[in-house]
Structure formats: structure tokens, C-alpha cells
C-alpha positions as CSV (number, residue, x, y, z in Angstrom):
1,M,12.2,32.6,21.8
2,P,12.4,29.7,19.6
3,S,10.6,29.7,15.9
4,H,9.8,26.9,14.8
5,P,6.3,25.6,16.3
6,F,8.4,22.4,17.4
7,A,11.1,23.9,19.1
8,A,8.4,26.3,20.9
9,R,6.4,23.4,22.1
10,Q,10.0,21.3,23.7
11,S,10.7,24.5,25.0
12,Q,7.5,25.2,26.6
13,F,7.7,20.9,28.0
14,L,11.3,22.0,29.7
15,S,10.4,24.7,31.2
16,M,6.8,23.3,33.0
17,R,9.6,19.9,33.8
18,G,12.4,22.9,35.4
19,W,14.5,21.4,33.3
20,N,17.7,23.8,33.1
21,A,19.0,22.7,29.3
22,E,22.8,23.5,30.8
23,E,22.5,22.4,33.5
24,D,20.1,18.8,33.6
25,I,19.6,15.9,32.0
26,M,19.0,17.7,28.4
27,N,22.3,19.5,28.2
28,S,23.1,21.1,25.0
29,D,25.1,17.7,23.9
30,S,21.8,15.3,24.7
31,Q,18.9,18.3,24.1
32,V,16.3,16.1,21.8
33,E,15.4,18.3,18.9
34,R,13.0,17.4,16.1
35,S,16.5,16.5,13.5
36,R,17.1,13.7,15.8
37,L,14.2,12.5,15.8
38,T,13.7,12.2,12.2
39,G,15.7,10.2,9.8
40,A,15.7,6.6,9.2
41,M,16.0,4.7,12.6
42,T,16.5,0.9,13.8
43,A,14.4,-0.7,15.6
44,L,16.4,-3.0,17.7
45,V,16.2,-6.6,17.5
46,T,17.6,-7.9,21.5
47,P,20.3,-10.6,20.1
48,F,20.0,-13.6,23.3
49,K,23.2,-16.6,24.1
50,D,21.8,-19.3,25.4
51,G,18.6,-17.5,26.5
52,N,21.1,-15.0,27.8
53,V,20.9,-11.3,26.6
54,D,23.8,-10.7,24.6
55,Y,25.0,-7.6,25.2
56,D,28.1,-7.2,23.3
57,A,25.9,-8.8,20.4
58,I,23.4,-5.6,20.8
59,G,26.5,-3.6,21.1
60,E,28.4,-4.4,18.1
61,L,24.8,-4.2,16.2
62,A,25.0,-0.3,17.0
63,E,27.9,0.3,16.0
64,W,27.7,-1.2,12.8
65,H,24.5,0.8,12.8
66,I,25.1,4.4,13.5
67,Q,27.7,3.6,11.4
68,S,25.6,2.9,8.9
69,G,23.9,6.5,9.2
70,I,21.2,5.5,11.0
71,S,19.5,8.6,12.5
72,A,18.0,6.7,16.0
73,L,18.3,3.8,17.5
74,V,14.9,2.1,19.3
75,A,16.0,-0.3,22.2
76,C,13.2,-2.8,23.9
77,G,10.6,-2.6,21.2
78,T,8.2,-4.8,19.8
79,T,11.4,-6.5,17.8
80,G,13.9,-6.6,20.7
81,E,10.9,-8.9,22.4
82,A,10.2,-6.3,24.9
83,S,7.6,-8.4,27.0
84,T,9.9,-11.4,27.8
85,L,12.6,-8.7,28.9
86,T,13.0,-9.0,32.8
87,W,12.9,-4.9,34.5
88,D,17.0,-5.2,34.6
89,E,17.5,-6.5,31.2
90,R,15.5,-3.9,29.7
91,L,17.8,-0.9,32.1
92,R,21.2,-2.9,31.0
93,I,19.8,-2.9,27.0
94,I,19.0,1.2,27.3
95,R,22.6,1.8,29.5
96,T,24.2,-0.3,26.8
97,C,23.1,1.8,24.1
98,L,23.2,5.2,25.6
99,K,27.3,3.6,25.9
100,V,27.7,2.9,22.2
101,S,26.1,6.0,20.7
102,N,27.7,8.1,23.4
103,G,25.1,10.9,22.1
104,R,26.2,10.2,18.5
105,V,22.3,9.6,17.6
106,P,19.5,9.8,19.6
107,I,18.1,6.4,21.7
108,I,14.6,5.8,22.3
109,A,13.3,3.3,24.9
110,G,10.3,1.6,24.5
111,T,8.7,1.5,27.4
112,G,4.8,1.0,26.7
113,T,3.0,-1.8,28.3
114,S,-0.9,-2.8,29.0
115,S,-0.7,-0.9,32.4
116,T,-0.8,2.5,32.4
117,E,1.3,2.4,36.3
118,L,3.9,0.0,35.1
119,T,4.2,1.8,31.5
120,I,4.9,5.2,33.9
121,A,7.6,2.5,36.2
122,H,9.1,1.9,32.8
123,T,9.4,4.9,32.0
124,S,10.8,7.0,34.3
125,A,13.1,3.6,34.9
126,A,13.9,4.8,31.0
127,L,14.6,8.4,31.7
128,S,17.1,7.9,35.2
129,C,18.9,5.9,32.3
130,G,19.7,8.3,30.4
131,A,17.2,7.9,27.6
132,D,16.0,10.7,24.6
133,A,12.5,10.1,24.7
134,A,10.2,7.1,24.7
135,L,8.1,5.4,22.1
136,I,4.8,4.0,23.9
137,V,2.8,2.0,22.5
138,T,-0.8,2.3,22.9
139,P,-2.2,-0.3,26.2
140,F,-2.5,-3.4,24.2
141,Y,-5.0,-6.1,24.8
142,N,-7.7,-4.3,27.7
143,R,-8.6,-2.6,24.4
144,P,-9.4,1.1,25.7
145,N,-11.7,3.4,23.5
146,Q,-10.2,6.5,22.9
147,D,-10.7,8.6,25.4
148,G,-9.0,6.0,27.7
149,I,-6.2,6.6,25.4
150,V,-5.6,9.5,25.9
151,R,-5.8,9.4,29.9
152,H,-3.0,6.7,29.6
153,F,-0.6,9.0,28.0
154,E,-1.6,11.9,30.5
155,A,-1.2,10.2,33.1
156,I,2.4,9.8,31.7
157,A,3.1,12.6,30.4
158,A,2.0,13.9,33.6
159,R,4.5,12.1,35.8
160,V,7.2,11.5,33.6
161,P,9.8,14.6,32.2
162,I,10.5,12.7,28.5
163,P,9.7,12.8,25.3
164,V,6.9,11.0,24.1
165,I,6.5,9.5,20.3
166,V,3.6,7.5,19.9
167,Y,3.2,4.5,18.8
168,N,-0.5,3.0,16.7
169,V,0.0,-0.5,15.8
170,P,-3.6,-1.9,15.8
171,S,-2.5,-5.4,14.0
172,R,-1.0,-6.4,17.5
173,T,-2.3,-3.6,19.7
174,G,-6.5,-4.8,19.3
175,V,-6.7,-0.7,19.0
176,D,-7.0,2.1,16.9
177,I,-6.1,5.5,18.3
178,S,-8.6,8.3,16.1
179,L,-6.9,11.3,14.3
180,Q,-9.3,13.2,17.1
181,A,-7.5,11.6,20.1
182,L,-4.5,12.3,18.4
183,D,-5.0,16.0,18.3
184,R,-5.7,15.9,21.5
185,L,-2.2,13.9,22.8
186,S,-0.9,16.6,19.7
187,Q,-1.5,19.6,22.6
188,M,0.5,17.7,25.4
189,P,4.1,19.1,25.1
190,S,6.5,16.4,26.2
191,I,4.3,14.3,23.0
192,L,6.1,15.0,20.0
193,G,5.2,12.5,17.5
194,I,3.9,8.9,16.1
195,K,5.3,6.0,14.7
196,D,2.4,4.8,12.6
197,A,2.3,0.9,11.6
198,T,-1.3,1.1,9.9
199,G,0.6,0.6,6.2
200,D,-2.3,3.5,5.6
201,V,-0.7,6.2,3.9
202,R,-3.8,7.8,3.3
203,R,-3.7,9.0,7.0
204,V,-0.2,10.9,6.6
205,E,-1.6,13.6,4.5
206,E,-4.5,13.9,7.0
207,M,-1.9,14.2,10.4
208,R,-0.1,16.8,8.0
209,N,-2.8,19.0,7.9
210,T,-4.2,18.6,11.1
211,F,-0.6,19.1,12.7
212,G,1.2,20.8,10.5
213,D,5.0,21.0,11.9
214,R,3.8,20.6,15.4
215,F,3.9,16.6,15.1
216,I,7.1,14.3,13.8
217,L,5.1,11.7,12.0
218,L,6.5,8.4,11.9
219,S,6.7,5.1,9.2
220,G,6.4,2.0,11.5
221,H,5.5,-0.5,8.4
222,D,8.1,-1.3,5.8
223,A,6.2,-2.2,3.1
224,S,4.8,1.3,3.4
225,A,7.6,3.6,4.2
226,H,9.1,4.9,1.3
227,A,5.3,5.9,0.1
228,F,4.3,7.4,3.7
229,N,8.0,9.7,3.5
230,L,7.1,10.9,-0.4
231,L,3.4,12.3,1.1
232,G,4.8,14.5,3.7
233,G,6.4,11.7,6.8
234,D,9.6,13.0,8.7
235,G,11.1,9.6,9.3
236,M,10.8,5.8,9.6
237,I,11.1,3.3,12.7
238,S,12.3,0.2,10.7
239,V,12.5,-3.3,11.7
240,M,14.5,-4.5,8.4
241,A,16.8,-2.1,8.7
242,N,18.4,-4.4,11.3
243,V,19.7,-6.6,8.4
244,L,19.9,-3.7,5.7
245,P,21.1,-0.3,7.8
246,H,22.4,1.5,4.6
247,V,19.3,0.8,2.5
248,F,17.0,2.3,4.6
249,V,19.6,5.6,5.6
250,A,19.1,5.2,1.5
251,L,15.7,5.6,0.5
252,Q,15.2,8.3,3.5
253,N,17.5,10.5,2.2
254,A,15.5,10.3,-1.4
255,C,12.5,10.9,0.1
256,I,13.9,13.9,1.9
257,K,14.9,14.9,-1.4
258,G,11.7,14.3,-3.1
259,D,13.6,11.6,-5.9
260,W,10.9,9.6,-6.0
261,P,12.7,7.4,-9.3
262,T,15.8,6.3,-6.4
263,A,12.7,5.5,-3.8
264,K,10.8,3.6,-6.1
265,Y,13.4,2.0,-7.0
266,I,15.4,0.9,-3.4
267,H,11.7,-0.4,-2.1
268,Q,10.9,-2.7,-5.6
269,R,14.4,-4.2,-5.1
270,L,13.5,-4.7,-0.9
271,K,9.9,-6.2,-2.3
272,P,10.9,-9.6,-2.3
273,V,13.1,-9.4,0.8
274,L,9.6,-8.0,2.5
275,E,7.8,-10.7,1.4
276,A,9.9,-13.2,2.8
277,F,9.7,-11.6,6.3
278,E,5.9,-11.7,6.7
279,L,6.6,-15.3,6.8
280,D,7.0,-15.6,10.3
281,T,6.4,-13.2,13.4
282,N,8.2,-10.3,13.8
283,P,11.3,-10.3,14.7
284,C,11.8,-14.3,13.5
285,P,12.8,-13.3,9.9
286,I,15.1,-10.2,10.8
287,K,17.6,-12.7,13.3
288,A,17.4,-15.1,10.6
289,A,18.8,-13.1,7.9
290,L,20.8,-10.8,10.8
291,K,22.6,-15.0,11.4
292,H,22.7,-15.1,7.3
293,R,24.2,-12.2,6.7
294,R,26.3,-10.8,9.7
295,G,26.4,-14.3,11.4
296,M,24.5,-13.8,14.8
297,R,22.7,-16.2,16.3
298,D,18.6,-16.2,15.8
299,E,18.1,-17.5,18.5
300,V,14.4,-16.2,20.5
301,R,12.3,-16.0,23.0
302,L,9.2,-18.0,24.0
303,P,6.6,-18.0,23.4
304,L,8.4,-17.1,19.6
305,I,10.7,-19.7,17.7
306,T,13.2,-19.6,15.0
307,V,11.8,-20.3,11.7
308,A,11.6,-23.2,10.3
309,D,14.4,-24.2,7.7
310,D,12.6,-23.8,4.5
311,V,11.8,-20.0,5.8
312,A,15.3,-19.2,6.7
313,A,15.7,-20.3,3.4
314,Q,13.9,-18.2,1.4
315,I,14.8,-15.3,3.8
316,A,18.4,-16.2,2.9
317,S,17.2,-16.8,-1.1
318,A,15.4,-12.8,-1.1
319,L,18.8,-11.3,0.2
320,D,21.2,-12.9,-1.5
321,H,19.2,-12.0,-4.7
322,L,20.2,-8.1,-3.6
323,G,23.3,-9.8,-4.1
324,G,26.6,-6.5,-5.3
325,V,23.7,-5.2,-7.5
326,T,25.3,-1.3,-6.9
327,A,22.7,1.0,-9.7
328,P,20.1,-0.1,-12.0
329,D,21.6,-1.3,-16.0
330,H,20.2,2.1,-17.4
331,G,20.6,-0.2,-21.3
332,A,19.4,-3.4,-21.7
333,S,19.2,-4.8,-18.8
334,D,17.5,-8.6,-17.4
335,D,15.6,-7.2,-14.7
336,A,14.0,-4.4,-16.5
337,A,11.0,-3.7,-13.8
338,F,14.2,-1.4,-11.8
339,N,14.7,-0.2,-15.0
340,L,13.6,3.3,-14.6
341,R,15.2,5.3,-17.6
342,E,12.3,5.5,-19.7
343,K,10.0,6.0,-17.1
344,S,12.2,9.5,-15.8
345,P,14.7,11.7,-16.7
346,V,15.8,11.5,-12.9
347,H,17.8,8.1,-12.5
348,P,17.9,6.2,-10.0
349,A,21.6,6.8,-7.4
350,P,24.2,3.8,-6.8
351,L,23.3,1.4,-4.0
352,A,25.5,-0.6,-2.1
353,W,23.1,-3.5,-1.2
354,R,26.1,-6.0,0.2
355,V,26.5,-5.4,3.4
């Protein structure tokens, strides 16, 4: 019997679904362990070319992120413009990421919709493709109450044998999941954690005290990801990691080590970029950033449109400001805000910012 609470729940989950860990979908090479659903993860954009999904670009982006140390990739999420994708496009994107990963990192499929039955269909299809887990947002627009949210996830868990991460993003969905409802969901063996995009880091301590180690806590809010993880989180699903994967890997590693000076330094350096990305709706700014840094197309699908020229210029300027900085200057510096020498005997670790 596994000794870790998470492992015990996973074992129970697999047994309930009749899965043989050596012969079925989750074999010894692809079995989702707790450590594989933690760390710095990327909510991948979906590149387009003349109105069509650019699968070659998705493959190149996924490979770059894996080589940069990202611990998992989320395909077809909010950042991936999932609401504009066709059924076939979703499946091909998931398959493309799985092929590129080849088991090196988990592929988490965004499958949530405002319909329980449609979410079940999307989640089942993702499982059939081989996705390692599903990221399922709370039902949006129709705004169910807390019992309705719980019953929505219960229905999915009863029908589709895949590990699930609940996605709570009230700024987009119009509903916020309560700690009490989340506690009910945490009792379901297949629901393994939450992506919390509220930006309220006070919730981390509440959730950790309630769930202990039996629930994965992931930040879905880049601006507070460092604080979320320093206060007890298990990782982050980041939008900005699309363009700076190595930086968010370094940020997460600093949080794991409890290295507050380095985590704070990285967060402070990123603040101008964070602010620039707030000038338009995700993923429009991140696509502008990828165009500037990687030469990728910034094309999005209606009703989204590409960022205005002045916004693109501000995003480019913020990214260029990161420039070739490799470490804080511990002597006299014209960037005193990032010189932590006098504040702590622990100095931030060197970090290459330019991709």
C-alpha cells in the first residue's frame, strides 16, 4: 500500500476504475504521480496560420518548453483559445503535444465547458488520445451554485476515469468555488488538485490546512505565483511561461527551496512584463510577446484580435528590459530595487533572461 496520501488515493482511483497499472492506459512509464503534476507548467497558446491551427508551431513550442525544464504542458486551455477550437482541432493538438513529449512530461488537456455532458465528452476524448490528466474549469456563464458545481464534477468523475485538476478562475467564469465545495470534491479519488487563479494567496494556507498533502495546489495567476508557492503551493500553471519558460522554472525552483531572495528578485524583474500583459486580454499579449521573442505569428481567432501597435511596443520594451541580465549586481547598481545584498545574506541565484 502506498505510504503517501496522494499515492493511496491514486491507487484507490485506479482500482475503482479497473485499471491495471502495468497493462492499461496508465502504465509504469506514463502513470501520473504526484510529483509529475507539480512544478512549473505552461498553459500553451495555440498558434494559428491563416486561420488554421499551426501544428508544426505547436510541436516546436512544446519541445522548447520541455527542453527548458517545464514539468508539464496544458493544451487547449483558456490560453489555448479552446472555446474557438473545433472538436478535431482539440484532439489533434492534444495528440501533437503527446507525440512531442513522448512521456517526458505529462500532457494535461483543458476539457471544461459550461455543459456537463459536453465536458464529459471532451474529457473522454482527451483520455482516449492518451492525455495524462484533465484541467476542468468550473462551469461558466450559467453560474451554478456550490452544490451544482460539486455535482458537475461528480458526474464527470463517475463517467471518465482520468485524473482531474479543478480550475477556479472566477474573473472569467462568474463563479467562485468555496472551500467547503472544494473539500467535497477532494474526497473523490480522481480529483487530485486545483488550479487557483483568484490571485488571493490567503487561500493557500486555508487549503493547505484543510487538505494537507492530499490535494495539489497550483497557482493560475502569474502575478502572485511566487507568493502562492512560497506559502505552500505545489506549482504553477503559467501564461507568461510561454515566452519565458526557463525563468518560471527558476522561480518555481526558488520557491521549492524556500529561497525568498531569488523568488522575490525574479518576481520584481517580471513586474513590468506582467503589467504590459495586462493591457489586453490573454492570450493576445503573450502571442505578441512570442512574435517579438520567437518570431511566431501573433494571430488569434475572433472575437479576439491582435494587440494594438502601441501595446505590442510596450510588451516588446518590457521584455527587452529583461535583456541580458544574468544576476543582480551586488555592488553599486543603477538597478538598486533588485539589489538584495543588504536585505539578506542569501543572494539570488544567477539567471539568464534572454531566450
